[in-house]
C-alpha positions in Angstrom: 127.0 83.7 129.1 129.7 85.6 126.4 128.1 88.1 123.7 127.1 86.0 120.3 126.7 87.1 116.8 126.2 84.4 115.0 122.9 85.6 113.2 121.3 88.7 111.8 118.9 90.9 113.8 116.1 89.3 111.6 117.4 85.8 112.2 117.5 86.5 116.3 114.5 88.0 116.1 112.9 85.0 114.4 114.5 82.9 116.7 113.1 84.3 119.5 109.6 84.3 118.6 109.9 80.7 117.2 111.4 79.1 120.6 108.9 82.0 122.6 106.2 80.9 121.2 107.4 76.7 121.8 107.9 78.1 125.5 104.2 79.5 125.8 102.3 76.6 123.7 104.0 74.3 126.1 104.0 76.2 130.1 101.4 79.1 129.2 101.9 82.7 130.2 102.0 82.6 133.6 105.5 80.6 133.6 106.5 82.3 130.4 110.4 84.3 130.9 112.4 85.9 128.2 115.3 84.8 130.4 114.0 80.9 129.6 113.9 81.7 125.7 117.8 83.7 125.8 119.3 80.5 127.6 117.5 77.9 125.2 118.5 79.9 121.8 122.3 80.5 123.4 121.8 83.8 123.9 122.2 86.7 126.4 118.8 88.0 127.8 120.3 91.5 127.1 120.4 90.1 123.2 116.5 89.4 123.3 115.9 92.8 125.0 117.9 94.6 122.1 115.5 93.2 119.5 112.4 93.5 121.4 112.8 96.7 123.6 110.7 95.2 126.7 109.0 92.0 127.5 105.3 93.3 126.8 107.0 94.0 123.0 108.3 90.3 122.6 104.9 88.7 124.4 103.1 90.6 121.7 105.1 89.6 119.0 104.9 86.1 120.3 101.2 86.5 120.4 101.0 87.8 117.5 102.3 84.4 115.9 99.4 82.6 117.7 96.9 85.0 115.4 98.7 84.4 112.4 98.4 81.0 113.5 94.7 81.1 114.3 94.2 83.0 111.2 95.5 80.2 108.8 93.6 77.8 110.4 91.1 79.5 110.1 90.9 80.4 106.4 92.3 76.5 105.5 89.0 74.9 107.0 86.6 77.1 105.1 89.3 76.9 101.9 87.1 75.6 99.0 83.9 75.0 101.2 80.5 75.3 99.9 78.5 74.5 102.3 78.8 74.8 106.7 80.9 77.4 106.4 79.7 79.1 109.6 79.8 75.7 111.2 83.0 75.5 109.9 84.1 78.1 111.4 82.8 77.9 114.9 84.3 74.2 114.6 88.1 75.8 113.5 87.7 78.3 116.7 87.2 75.5 119.2 89.5 73.4 117.7 92.7 75.9 117.4 91.3 76.5 120.7 92.0 73.1 122.5 95.4 72.9 120.4 96.5 75.4 121.0 95.6 76.0 124.3 98.3 77.8 126.0 98.9 79.8 123.1 95.9 80.9 122.6 94.8 81.7 126.1 97.7 84.3 126.2 96.7 86.3 123.9 93.4 87.0 125.9 95.8 86.9 129.8 98.6 89.3 128.3 97.1 93.1 129.1 99.3 96.1 128.1 99.2 98.7 131.0 96.2 101.1 130.6 97.4 103.7 129.1 99.6 102.1 126.3 98.0 100.9 122.8 99.2 97.4 121.0 101.2 98.2 117.7 99.6 98.8 114.4 101.0 95.1 113.0 99.5 93.7 115.8 95.7 95.1 115.4 96.2 94.6 111.9 96.3 90.1 112.6 93.5 91.0 115.3 91.6 92.4 112.5 92.6 89.7 110.1 90.7 87.3 111.7 87.6 89.1 112.7 87.5 89.7 109.0 87.5 86.2 107.8 84.3 86.0 110.4 82.7 89.1 109.2 82.9 87.7 105.6 81.4 84.2 106.4 78.4 85.8 108.7 77.8 88.9 105.6 77.8 85.7 103.2 75.1 84.2 105.5 73.0 86.9 105.7 70.1 87.8 103.1 71.6 90.5 101.2 69.2 93.1 102.8 70.5 92.5 106.0 74.4 92.6 105.6 75.6 95.9 106.2 74.6 94.7 109.9 77.2 91.6 109.6 79.9 93.9 111.7 77.9 94.5 114.1 76.4 90.6 114.2 80.2 89.5 113.7 81.2 90.8 117.1 78.5 89.8 119.3 78.6 86.4 117.8 82.6 86.3 118.4 81.8 87.2 122.0 79.0 83.9 122.2 81.8 81.3 120.9 84.5 82.7 122.5 82.4 82.6 125.5 81.5 79.2 125.4 85.1 78.3 124.0 86.6 79.8 127.0 83.9 77.8 129.3 84.5 74.6 127.6 89.0 75.1 128.1 88.4 76.6 132.1 85.9 73.6 133.1 82.9 75.5 133.6 80.4 74.5 131.4 81.5 71.0 133.0 80.6 71.8 136.3 77.2 73.6 134.9 76.3 70.0 132.8 76.6 71.4 129.4 78.1 68.0 127.6 78.2 69.7 124.1 79.6 73.2 124.1 80.6 73.4 120.6 77.0 72.4 119.8 75.7 74.9 121.4 78.2 77.5 119.9 77.0 76.0 116.6 73.1 76.5 117.4 73.8 80.4 118.8 75.3 81.1 115.7 72.5 79.4 113.6 69.6 81.0 115.5 70.7 84.6 115.5 71.4 84.2 111.4 68.1 82.1 111.0 66.0 85.5 113.4 67.1 87.7 111.1 66.8 85.5 107.9 62.9 85.4 109.2 62.5 89.3 109.7 63.4 89.7 106.0 60.0 87.1 105.0 57.5 88.8 103.9 54.5 89.1 105.8 51.8 87.1 105.0 48.4 88.9 104.5 
């Protein structure tokens, strides 16, 4: 395919990410191909590498789009909600993963070489999702325990993620767990309740 110059560099970047995300959502990381993206948008594979440099950079940009959509989904579910916010956050986590299974899995299937670190803008996207969770956990904790929100959020994220991952890969079905979403919500609520109980004055 001959070279084209119909779009600006930023337009090309947006086109590539949009089409790449579409293909990642449809087919998953294992089947992803930059060449297929190039063919679909009508540009050469060289154009893609001129914009992104490497395949890793392209996948990070696509996964970054997934992270943006995930954060927006969480925030939309929590917007103006006064009660049951942690339960809604867990439900939104599961729902997004189910609705965007391939793209969600790609965030975890892809790994940079050990000596490389993700770019700052990608890290910021990850932190943005984490911050949504930290804020909700902090709000649910007693005032005297809110400094524990960050460390607790990591544990609870791992718990919810594990339940979600086992749901999508069929492990819970094999184990006989019929409602992993409710199980994840219960684990989160149990953890918050335990901290609240620790703050109650002991009976004399």
